[in-house]
C-alpha positions in Angstrom: 0.3 0.1 -0.3 2.8 2.7 1.0 4.7 1.7 -2.6 1.3 2.0 -4.7 0.7 5.8 -2.7 4.3 6.8 -2.9 3.8 6.2 -6.8 0.9 8.0 -6.7 2.3 11.3 -5.4 5.4 11.0 -7.4 2.5 10.7 -10.6 0.5 13.8 -8.9 3.9 16.1 -8.7 4.7 14.7 -12.2 1.7 16.2 -13.6 2.5 19.6 -11.9 5.6 20.1 -13.1 4.8 19.1 -16.4 1.8 21.9 -16.6 3.4 24.1 -14.6 6.6 24.1 -17.4 3.5 24.1 -20.0 2.1 27.0 -18.6 5.5 28.8 -18.2 6.1 28.3 -21.9 2.7 30.1 -22.7 2.5 32.8 -20.3 5.5 33.4 -18.3 5.8 32.5 -14.5 3.3 35.8 -13.9 0.6 33.8 -16.1 1.3 30.5 -13.7 -1.6 30.4 -11.0 -2.7 27.4 -9.0 -6.7 27.9 -10.8 -4.2 27.6 -14.0 -2.7 24.2 -12.8 -5.2 23.0 -11.3 -7.7 23.5 -14.6 -4.6 21.3 -16.6 -3.8 18.6 -14.5 -7.8 18.1 -13.8 -6.7 17.9 -10.0 -7.7 19.9 -7.0 -6.4 22.8 -4.7 -6.7 20.9 -2.1 -4.2 18.3 -3.9 -1.9 21.0 -5.1 -1.6 22.4 -1.2 -0.8 19.1 -0.1 2.3 19.0 -2.0 3.4 22.5 -2.6 2.6 26.1 -0.6 2.3 28.0 -3.5 3.5 28.3 -7.2 7.0 29.6 -6.8 7.8 26.3 -4.3 6.4 24.3 -7.0 8.8 26.0 -9.4 11.5 25.4 -6.9 11.2 21.6 -6.7 11.0 21.6 -10.1 14.5 23.4 -10.6 16.1 21.3 -7.8 15.3 18.2 -9.2 16.8 19.1 -12.7 20.0 20.8 -10.9 20.6 17.6 -9.2 19.8 15.4 -12.3 22.4 17.7 -13.5 24.8 17.8 -10.6 25.3 13.9 -10.8 26.2 13.9 -14.4 28.7 16.7 -13.9 30.5 14.9 -10.9 31.5 12.2 -13.2 33.1 14.7 -15.5 37.1 14.3 -15.6 38.6 17.0 -18.5 41.7 15.0 -18.4 39.8 11.8 -19.3 37.2 13.6 -22.2 40.7 14.7 -23.8 42.3 11.4 -24.2 39.1 10.3 -25.8 38.8 12.8 -28.0 42.4 12.5 -29.0 41.5 9.1 -29.8 38.4 10.4 -31.9 36.1 8.3 -29.3 32.8 10.1 -28.1 33.7 10.8 -24.2 30.5 8.8 -22.3 30.2 11.2 -19.3 29.8 14.1 -22.0 27.0 11.8 -23.3 25.4 11.3 -20.8 24.9 15.1 -19.6 24.2 16.0 -22.5 21.6 12.7 -22.8 20.5 13.8 -19.6 19.6 17.3 -21.1 18.1 15.9 -24.3 15.7 13.9 -21.5 14.6 17.1 -19.9 15.2 19.2 -23.0 11.8 21.0 -22.6 11.7 22.1 -18.9 15.7 23.4 -19.6 15.0 24.6 -22.4 11.2 26.9 -20.9 13.2 27.7 -17.7 16.4 28.9 -19.2 14.3 30.6 -22.4 12.7 34.2 -22.3 9.7 33.0 -20.3 11.6 31.1 -17.7 13.4 31.8 -14.1 16.9 34.1 -15.0 18.3 32.9 -11.8 17.9 29.4 -13.0 20.7 30.1 -15.9 22.8 31.6 -12.9 22.1 28.4 -10.8 23.1 26.4 -13.6 26.4 28.2 -14.6 27.4 28.1 -11.1 26.9 24.9 -11.0 29.0 24.1 -14.2 31.7 26.2 -13.3 32.0 24.5 -9.7 32.6 21.6 -11.5 34.3 20.0 -14.5 35.2 23.9 -15.2 37.2 24.2 -11.8 38.8 20.8 -12.5 39.8 22.0 -16.3 41.6 25.4 -14.5 43.5 22.8 -12.3 44.4 21.0 -15.0 45.5 23.7 -17.3 47.9 25.3 -14.3 49.8 22.1 -14.0 50.3 22.4 -17.4 51.9 26.2 -17.3 54.1 26.6 -14.0 55.1 30.0 -15.5 51.8 31.1 -16.6 49.2 33.4 -15.2 47.3 30.0 -14.2 49.2 28.7 -11.7 48.4 31.7 -9.7 45.8 31.7 -7.1 45.8 34.9 -6.2 45.4 35.9 -10.1 42.0 37.3 -10.6 42.2 35.7 -14.2 41.0 32.3 -12.9 37.6 33.8 -11.6 36.9 35.7 -15.0 38.4 32.9 -17.0 36.1 30.7 -15.4 33.1 32.6 -16.2 34.3 33.5 -19.6 34.3 29.5 -20.3 30.9 29.0 -18.4 29.2 31.5 -20.7 31.0 30.2 -24.1 30.3 26.4 -23.5 27.0 27.0 -21.7 25.8 28.9 -24.6 26.7 26.0 -26.9 23.9 24.0 -24.7 20.9 26.7 -24.9 21.5 26.7 -29.0 21.6 23.1 -28.9 18.3 22.9 -26.8 16.8 26.2 -28.8 16.9 24.2 -32.1 15.1 21.5 -30.3 18.3 19.1 -29.5 18.4 18.0 -33.4 22.0 17.0 -32.8 22.6 13.3 -31.0 23.7 13.6 -27.4 26.8 11.6 -29.1 27.5 14.6 -31.6 27.1 17.2 -29.1 29.8 15.6 -26.7 32.5 15.7 -29.6 31.7 19.2 -30.0 32.0 20.0 -26.6 34.7 18.8 -25.8 36.1 20.1 -29.3 35.3 23.4 -28.2 37.6 23.0 -24.8 40.2 21.4 -26.3 40.4 24.5 -28.9 40.5 26.6 -25.8 43.0 25.3 -24.1 45.4 24.2 -26.6 45.9 28.1 -27.5 46.0 28.9 -24.1 48.5 26.1 -23.0 50.8 27.3 -26.2 50.5 31.3 -25.1 
């Protein structure tokens, strides 16, 4: 009985999550209301308030779920491993997994990052990206540039470099989502790491 109830709860939350994203796509967050959510899902207000305090609580939980899934993907990415795969002409499984995840949640990410979405969500995703694979990349570059500006922990360039790389690489993901994720995760994995490799090779030579 407990499992059945849990399953029903998950299904109810998924309906509300999907409805929220659908309404945001059409109207933006200010056009989302409890009445609209219950109308789209066929649920009553009592059921909504059983799970969420208001629409902002619902939106927060949607974002938290998406960010947790992305965090799990990013934790598995090691830039050095990725470069070895690219060097051998092979796709890097961890990057493919990340793009597969983006593809599975494409509509939610597209809406939340789009003009009718939540500007704070973009910042959260970029911060997550910056603190994981790009921080690892910066550390690896510092090791290969013993007399280079990257090896100074106190140099402000490190922070600006991470911000630059975050915007550049995340721009690739946003463009892919905006174009309805036409390329496969495998294709995007190669594009993603190739761009990082190009930037990395230029900086290491400088």
